N, C-alpha and C positions, 0 to 999 in steps of 0.2 A: 572489277581489275585491279589487279596489283601491280604497281609497275615497278620495275625492277630495271636494276643497272650491274651488269655481272651478274654475281649471285647474292648480290645485295638489294634490298628495297627501303624504300623510308623508313617504315616500323622496326624493319631488324636493325638499321643503322642507328635510330635514336636508340631502341632498346640494348643494344651489345654495348653502345658509348656511355649509357645511363648506368649499368652495372658494371661498366670499370673504372668509372669513376669514383673517386672516393669526395664526400662530403666534408668538407673541414671540421663541419661544427659537429659530426657525430664520429667520424674516424671509420665510416662503414659506407657500402656504395650508396649511391643516389636512389631517393626511393622515389616513385612516380609523384607522389605528395608534393615532396620538396623540389621537383623539377616542375610543377605546375606553379607551387608558389614562389619561385626564382622567377620566372618567365613572365609570370602575371606582374610581378613589380617591374621586370624591365620592360617589358611591353605598354605597361598602362591599363592593358585588358583583362578582364574575368579569363581565369585559367583553372579547368577542374582536375584532381587526379584523374576523375574517368577520360578528360580529353586527351590526355597523356595517354593512358591507356588506350584508345581510339587510336592514336598515331602509332604507338607500337603495333597493334594487332590490324594493319592497314584498313580497319574498319571507317576511318577518317582519311580521305586520301590527300587533299590539299588543305595544309594548316594556313591561318591568315598569315599575310606577310609580316606583321609586327611580331609575332610567334615565330616565323622563321629568323626572324632578324634577332630575337632574342634567345635562342637555342645557342649559338654560338659563343656566347657570353656564358652561359649555365656548363654547357659541356664542352668536350675539347673536339669539336665538330666544325668544318667550315659551312659558312652559306653555300659555297659553290657545291660541295660536297652531299649536302640536302636537296638542293634544285637540282642536282643529277640523279640523286635517289629517287626522284620524284619522277623522274622521266623526261625531266627537260633541259633545254641547253642553258646553259651559262654562260653569255657572251657579255665580255666588258669592252668599252669602249676603247681604241688603243691611245695611248697617251700620246700627247705631243712632247717633244724633245724639250720644252720649257717644265713641262711637267715632271720629266726624270729630272732634270738637273733640281728641282724643287726637292722631289721625293729624296733624292741621292742628299742633299744639304741638310733636310730634317734627321734623316738616318744617322748622319755625323754629329748634330745638334743632340740627338736623343742621349748620346753617351754622357752630356751634362745637362741633369735636370732641369738646372735654374735657366741655362739658357735656353731648354725647349720650352718651358712656359713661357720666356717673355720672347721667343721668337714666336709663339702660337698666338699670344694677346696679341703682337704687332700684325699677324697677317689676318687675324680676325678683326683687328678694327678697319687694317685698311680695306676688306672685303665688304664692309658694311656700308650702304648706299649714303652718299654725300647728305649730310643735312641742309635744309634751307637755311640761309645766313640773312638775315635782315639787315638793313643800310638805315642806319639813322643820322641824319646832319647833326653838324657839330657847329659849334660857333664859325664865325666867318667863312661858311662853306665848305669847310672841311666835314667829310664822313667820317663814320669810324663802324668797326663790325659789330655787332651785338650777338653773341652766340648764344643757340638757343639752349635752352636747358630745363 
């Protein structure tokens, strides 16, 4: 069974996007082999030229999630479009107000790459689970923190 969205299915979406996207290393449209190589590198899972051909001919209906997530990094197509082309619904959870504010703030920061990198490191550090801290006694009943490292 070929799953269609409008007049496009997953295979024709992948094929038409691949054929209309220029490979910067060759100056020609991407080949199935090149897409397979790039998707394999990005997903960390093996992908062959025949697997890409199977996607394009709709012989393989559901690609692996890792492959589906890697395709938009290779070809100019969104995960949402790929999921819809598979005949599935794509629903993202509604953003809370604080998440929207954070997203707007990061967009403003992205205009200055140095600030963006710094802010990203700060947020990632804050998102880490708290480290266990060991307290050892000092002289005369005082204690001090010993950071784990």
